[in-house]
C-alpha positions in Angstrom: 0.0 0.0 0.0 1.3 3.5 -0.9 2.0 5.7 2.1 0.3 9.0 2.9 3.1 10.8 1.2 1.7 14.3 1.2 3.5 15.9 4.2 5.6 15.7 7.3 4.6 15.1 10.9 3.6 18.3 12.6 5.7 17.7 15.7 6.3 20.5 18.1 9.7 19.1 19.2 12.8 20.4 17.5 10.8 22.6 15.1 13.2 25.3 13.9 11.4 26.0 10.6 7.6 26.3 11.3 6.9 27.2 7.7 7.6 23.6 6.7 4.7 22.4 8.8 2.3 23.6 6.0 3.6 20.7 3.9 1.2 18.5 5.8 -1.7 19.9 3.7 -2.6 17.1 1.3 -4.4 19.4 -1.3 -1.4 21.7 -1.8 -0.7 22.8 -5.4 2.8 22.4 -6.9 3.2 26.2 -6.8 2.1 26.4 -3.1 4.5 23.5 -2.2 7.4 25.3 -3.8 6.5 28.5 -2.0 6.4 26.7 1.4 9.7 24.9 0.8 11.3 28.2 -0.2 9.9 30.0 2.8 11.1 27.2 5.0 14.6 27.3 3.6 14.6 31.1 4.1 13.8 30.6 7.8 16.6 28.0 8.2 19.2 30.3 6.6 18.1 33.2 8.7 18.7 31.1 11.8 22.0 29.9 10.5 23.2 33.5 10.2 22.0 34.2 13.7 24.0 31.3 15.2 27.3 29.6 14.2 26.0 26.4 15.8 23.2 26.3 13.3 25.7 26.6 10.5 27.8 23.8 11.9 24.7 21.6 12.2 24.0 22.2 8.4 27.6 21.2 7.7 27.2 18.0 9.8 24.1 17.0 7.8 25.9 17.9 4.5 28.7 15.5 5.4 26.2 12.7 5.4 24.0 13.9 2.6 26.8 15.3 0.4 25.2 14.2 -2.9 22.3 16.6 -2.2 22.4 20.3 -2.7 22.9 22.4 0.4 19.3 23.7 0.3 17.8 20.3 0.1 20.1 19.1 2.9 18.7 21.8 5.1 15.1 21.0 4.2 15.6 17.3 4.8 17.3 17.8 8.2 14.6 20.2 9.4 11.7 18.0 8.3 13.2 15.0 10.1 13.7 17.2 13.2 10.0 18.0 13.1 9.2 14.3 13.2 11.3 14.0 16.4 13.3 11.2 14.8 17.0 10.7 13.8 18.6 12.8 11.1 18.2 11.6 7.5 20.9 9.2 6.2 19.8 7.6 3.0 17.0 9.2 1.0 15.1 8.1 -2.1 11.7 8.3 -3.8 8.9 5.8 -3.2 9.4 3.9 -6.5 13.2 4.0 -6.1 12.9 2.2 -2.8 10.7 -0.4 -4.5 13.4 -1.0 -7.1 15.8 -1.8 -4.3 13.3 -4.3 -2.7 12.2 -2.0 0.1 8.7 -0.6 0.9 7.7 2.6 2.6 6.1 1.8 5.9 2.3 2.3 6.1 1.4 5.7 7.4 4.8 7.4 6.8 4.7 11.0 5.6 7.0 12.0 2.8 9.9 14.4 3.2 10.0 17.1 0.5 12.9 18.4 -1.6 13.1 20.9 -4.4 13.8 19.3 -7.7 14.2 20.8 -11.2 11.8 20.6 -14.0 13.7 19.9 -17.2 13.0 19.9 -20.9 14.9 18.9 -24.0 15.7 21.9 -26.1 17.1 22.5 -29.5 19.6 25.3 -29.9 20.1 27.4 -33.0 22.2 30.2 -34.3 20.1 32.7 -36.3 21.2 34.5 -39.5 21.9 37.7 -37.5 24.2 35.8 -35.2 21.9 35.7 -32.2 21.1 32.4 -30.5 17.6 30.9 -29.9 16.4 27.9 -28.0 13.1 26.0 -28.7 11.6 22.7 -27.5 12.7 19.6 -29.4 10.1 18.9 -32.1 9.0 22.5 -32.7 9.6 24.1 -36.1 13.1 25.5 -36.6 13.5 29.2 -37.4 14.1 30.0 -41.1 17.8 30.0 -42.0 19.0 28.9 -38.5 22.0 26.7 -37.9 21.4 23.7 -35.7 23.8 23.8 -32.7 22.5 20.6 -31.1 20.2 19.5 -28.3 20.5 20.4 -24.6 18.6 19.5 -21.4 17.7 22.7 -19.6 16.0 23.6 -16.3 12.6 25.2 -17.0 11.3 25.5 -13.4 11.1 23.8 -10.0 8.9 21.3 -8.3 8.5 19.6 -4.9 9.6 16.0 -4.9 8.5 13.5 -2.3 11.2 11.3 -0.8 11.6 9.0 2.2 14.5 8.2 4.6 15.6 4.6 4.9 14.3 4.7 8.5 10.8 5.0 7.0 11.2 1.8 4.9 11.5 -2.0 5.4 12.4 -4.9 3.2 15.6 -6.2 1.6 18.6 -5.5 3.8 21.2 -3.0 2.5 24.8 -3.5 3.5 26.3 0.0 3.7 29.4 1.5 5.2 28.7 3.0 8.6 30.2 6.3 9.6 31.9 6.9 12.9 32.9 3.3 13.7 36.0 1.2 13.1 39.7 2.0 13.3 39.4 5.4 11.7 40.7 7.0 8.5 44.3 6.6 7.3 45.3 10.3 7.1 48.2 9.7 4.8 45.9 7.8 2.3 43.3 10.6 2.5 46.1 13.2 2.0 47.1 11.3 -1.2 43.5 11.4 -2.4 43.2 15.1 -1.7 46.4 15.6 -3.7 44.8 13.9 -6.6 41.9 16.3 -6.4 44.3 19.2 -6.5 46.0 17.7 -9.6 42.7 17.3 -11.4 42.3 21.1 -11.0 45.7 21.8 -12.3 47.5 22.4 -8.9 50.6 20.9 -7.5 50.8 20.2 -3.8 54.1 20.9 -2.0 54.9 20.0 1.6 57.4 22.8 2.4 59.2 24.1 5.5 58.8 27.6 4.2 56.0 29.6 5.9 53.8 32.2 4.2 53.0 34.7 7.0 51.6 32.9 9.9 49.7 30.3 7.9 50.0 26.6 7.8 48.9 26.4 4.2 48.8 28.7 1.1 47.2 28.6 -2.3 49.0 30.4 -5.2 46.7 30.8 -8.2 49.4 32.3 -10.3 51.8 29.4 -9.9 49.0 26.8 -9.5 50.5 25.6 -6.4 49.2 24.6 -2.9 51.7 24.7 -0.1 51.3 22.8 3.2 53.6 23.1 6.2 56.2 20.4 6.6 56.2 20.9 10.4 52.6 19.7 10.7 51.6 16.1 11.6 50.0 13.9 8.9 46.5 14.6 10.3 47.1 18.3 10.4 48.5 18.3 6.9 45.4 16.5 5.6 43.1 19.1 7.3 45.1 22.0 5.9 45.1 20.5 2.4 41.3 20.1 2.6 41.0 23.8 3.6 43.3 24.9 0.7 41.2 22.8 -1.7 38.2 24.9 -0.6 40.2 27.9 -1.9 41.2 26.2 -5.1 37.6 25.3 -5.9 35.9 28.5 -4.7 38.3 31.5 -4.8 39.9 31.7 -8.2 40.7 35.1 -9.7 37.9 34.8 -12.3 35.1 34.1 -9.7 33.2 37.3 -9.0 31.4 35.8 -6.0 34.7 34.5 -4.7 36.2 38.0 -5.0 33.2 39.4 -3.1 33.9 36.9 -0.2 37.7 37.3 -0.2 40.5 35.3 -1.6 43.2 32.8 -0.4 45.7 35.6 -0.8 43.8 37.8 1.6 43.0 35.0 4.1 40.0 37.0 5.3 36.3 37.2 5.7 33.8 34.8 4.3 36.4 33.2 2.0 38.1 31.7 5.0 34.8 30.5 6.5 33.9 28.9 3.1 37.3 27.1 2.8 37.1 25.8 6.4 33.5 24.7 5.9 34.6 22.6 2.9 37.4 21.1 5.0 35.1 20.4 7.9 32.5 18.7 5.7 35.0 16.6 3.7 36.8 15.4 6.8 33.6 14.7 8.7 32.4 12.7 5.8 35.5 10.6 6.3 34.9 10.2 10.0 37.3 12.9 11.2 36.0 15.4 13.8 37.6 18.7 13.0 35.7 20.5 15.8 38.3 22.3 17.9 40.4 23.3 14.9 37.4 24.6 12.9 35.8 26.4 15.9 37.6 29.7 15.4 36.8 29.8 11.7 33.1 28.8 12.0 32.6 31.1 15.1 33.1 34.0 12.7 30.5 32.8 10.3 27.7 35.2 11.2 29.9 38.2 11.5 31.5 37.4 8.1 28.0 37.2 6.4 26.9 40.5 7.9 30.2 42.2 7.0 29.8 40.9 3.4 26.2 42.2 3.2 27.4 45.6 4.3 30.2 45.6 1.7 27.8 44.7 -1.1 25.4 47.6 -0.1 28.3 50.0 0.0 29.4 49.1 -3.5 25.9 49.8 -4.9 25.0 49.1 -8.5 28.2 47.4 -9.4 27.1 44.3 -7.4 23.5 44.1 -8.6 24.0 40.5 -9.8 25.8 39.3 -6.7 24.0 38.0 -3.6 23.2 41.0 -1.5 20.9 40.2 1.4 22.0 38.3 4.4 19.9 35.3 3.5 21.0 35.4 -0.1 24.6 35.4 1.0 24.0 32.4 3.4 22.2 30.5 0.6 25.1 31.3 -1.8 27.7 30.1 0.7 25.8 26.9 1.5 25.4 26.1 -2.2 29.1 26.8 -2.9 30.4 24.8 0.1 28.3 21.8 -0.6 29.1 21.8 -4.3 32.8 22.1 -3.6 32.6 19.3 -1.0 30.8 17.1 -3.4 33.4 17.6 -6.0 36.1 16.5 -3.6 34.2 13.6 -2.1 33.4 12.1 -5.5 37.1 11.6 -5.8 38.0 10.6 -2.2 35.0 8.1 -1.8 34.0 8.4 1.9 32.0 5.7 3.5 28.3 5.8 2.9 26.4 6.8 -0.2 26.2 10.6 0.3 22.4 10.3 1.1 21.4 8.8 -2.3 20.9 5.2 -3.2 23.0 4.3 -6.3 21.9 1.7 -8.8 22.9 -1.9 -7.9 24.9 -2.1 -11.2 26.8 1.1 -10.5 27.9 0.4 -6.9 28.8 -3.1 -5.6 28.2 -1.9 -2.1 24.5 -2.6 -2.6 25.2 -6.3 -3.0 25.1 -8.6 0.0 28.8 -8.2 0.4 30.5 -4.8 0.8 33.1 -3.5 -1.5 34.9 -0.3 -0.5 36.7 2.2 -2.6 39.2 4.5 -1.0 38.9 4.7 2.8 36.8 1.8 4.2 34.6 1.4 7.2 32.7 -1.5 8.8 29.3 -2.2 7.3 25.9 -1.7 8.8 22.9 -3.7 7.7 19.8 -1.6 7.2 16.7 -3.7 7.6 13.3 -2.2 8.2 13.1 1.1 10.1 16.1 0.2 12.3 19.8 0.3 11.5 21.6 -2.7 12.9 25.4 -3.3 12.9 28.2 -4.8 14.8 27.6 -4.2 18.5 24.1 -2.8 17.9 
């Protein structure tokens, strides 16, 4: 039997985003649902600016659900909190769970995420040199040159999904975070070095020190420097931080320039880089807490300072995020996108919140195959998660 998938539980406990309670209305139109989701995300981001601890909670959830966008991570986390249950760990649609031999438990309410509406479009260059895009199958403009087909986003919709804790059926053997002997820091350092190479940067462990920093990114020389005096664990954390700069603060990135740069080592750029490092390391089971505290504690002040800087610049920054919430949304999206780019190479335990196809990932078979840094497995069966010692 299909579940009552039209909303979330209206629990009063742990309800930081009251706007999302409206998703419980079963007769909501698609437009109304998107409006409610957007309002809920706005509330979540407002609270994140008010408190660094809220920001860190979002990063914690992003480390588990790293295959999801930052906005959807926030929405999933808050809806699960409203239910008064554990945080989401593995999320899929109703039919997707069926394909994996699992059924949504009767009476469970859906979680909602924002998904794109897409359409297949044909692109043309017109005789006057301008470009035009029409839906595939429509009549081509006279004299136009066909530039090929492309899938584009035409709008947004609410998509119903369910956490694994809301399902039962065929057991899934998955890597379990936070258990086992821990991450081999030297191996992870090598994987992070590979990420740098893919972006055209060489990594050097050097005794020379730039200012008072333990690491430095030089965009002109395409070089990342990490202090030779650091322990292996510290080098790994510093390299993850510098990769945040590599992916987010290049000289051609207008938003990156607004937030600061690796050369300046200031403002929101530093918070972004450390947020990437925190998320990546936590996904691999490393708690960066004490080292990250000083960076993340300045999160709210950095957002407010950036907002003031945009307003002072006036019209020159019209296309850049200007309001406090817009800046927070931008940072969350940038941090989670950069983290995903790194984690797709370093292969942390778990699935990043999304269930891959059985053919694409051997970890969905009854035996577990790890790539990169491995962890003990947990068997997910029904609404509970059972594993060694549980």
